C-alpha positions in Angstrom: -5.3 -6.9 -11.4 -2.6 -9.5 -11.5 1.0 -9.0 -10.9 3.5 -7.6 -13.9 6.9 -7.0 -13.4 9.4 -5.3 -16.2 12.6 -4.9 -16.3 14.7 -1.9 -16.8 16.1 -3.3 -20.3 12.4 -4.0 -21.2 11.5 -0.5 -21.4 7.7 -1.3 -21.1 5.8 2.3 -20.7 3.4 2.7 -17.6 0.1 3.7 -18.1 -0.4 7.7 -18.5 -2.6 7.9 -15.2 0.2 6.2 -13.4 3.2 8.0 -15.2 1.3 11.3 -14.3 0.7 10.5 -10.6 4.4 9.5 -10.4 6.1 12.6 -11.7 4.0 14.2 -9.7 4.8 13.0 -6.7 8.6 13.0 -7.8 8.7 16.7 -9.5 5.8 18.5 -8.3 4.5 20.9 -10.7 7.3 20.9 -13.0 8.3 18.0 -15.1 11.2 18.0 -16.8 11.5 18.0 -20.4 12.0 14.0 -20.5 9.4 13.3 -18.1 8.1 10.2 -20.4 11.9 8.7 -20.2 12.0 9.1 -17.0 8.5 7.8 -15.7 9.5 5.0 -18.4 13.1 3.7 -16.8 11.8 3.9 -13.0 9.0 2.0 -13.8 8.7 -1.4 -11.9 5.2 -2.7 -12.9 1.8 -3.5 -11.2 1.2 -5.5 -8.2 -1.4 -6.2 -6.1 0.5 -6.3 -2.7 3.5 -5.0 -1.5 4.3 -8.5 -0.7 4.0 -9.5 -4.4 6.4 -6.9 -5.0 8.8 -8.1 -2.9 8.8 -11.4 -4.3 9.2 -9.9 -7.8 12.0 -7.8 -7.2 13.8 -10.7 -4.9 13.0 -13.0 -8.2 13.9 -10.1 -10.3 17.7 -10.3 -8.5 18.2 -13.9 -8.6 16.6 -14.7 -12.0 17.7 -18.3 -12.5 17.1 -19.3 -8.7 14.1 -18.4 -7.9 11.9 -20.8 -10.0 13.3 -22.7 -8.3 12.7 -22.1 -4.7 10.3 -19.6 -4.4 7.9 -22.4 -3.2 10.6 -24.3 -0.8 12.3 -23.6 2.4 13.7 -21.1 3.6 11.5 -18.8 1.3 8.0 -20.3 2.5 8.8 -19.0 5.6 9.3 -15.2 4.9 7.3 -12.7 6.0 6.4 -11.0 2.1 4.1 -8.6 3.4 6.7 -7.1 5.6 9.4 -7.2 3.5 7.2 -5.2 0.4 6.6 -3.0 3.5 9.8 -2.5 4.3 10.9 -1.6 0.7 8.5 1.3 0.7 10.2 2.7 3.6 13.3 5.5 2.9 16.1 5.1 1.4 15.2 0.8 0.4 16.4 0.4 -2.8 16.5 4.1 -4.1 12.9 5.1 -2.3 10.6 3.0 -4.4 7.2 5.1 -5.0 3.4 3.4 -4.9 0.6 5.3 -6.8 -3.0 4.9 -7.5 -3.8 1.4 -8.9 -0.8 -0.8 -7.8 1.7 0.8 -10.2 5.5 0.7 -8.4 8.2 3.0 -9.7 11.9 3.3 -8.3 13.2 7.0 -7.1 16.1 6.6 -9.1 
């Protein structure tokens, strides 16, 4: 699968099935008229693991620094699996929603 992360400025549309799953989680069966736009704004990307999600979010928040340090101490000692799992806990980063296929959306 590989990981891909999209910044909100890129406005990459998620796959239709992933967007539909996210909208169902967020709104149930009552989608608002701008549901597609909401899903596109909320789409973070597709990742193979929670650890990859955590690394991607860290890298995006430290543009210019991440490339230099991601494979060096202290980052090599971070438990990225635990960090990724923590991101999915309620009240973290606006509640990140994972749907089938490793697609992630911000809870907005």
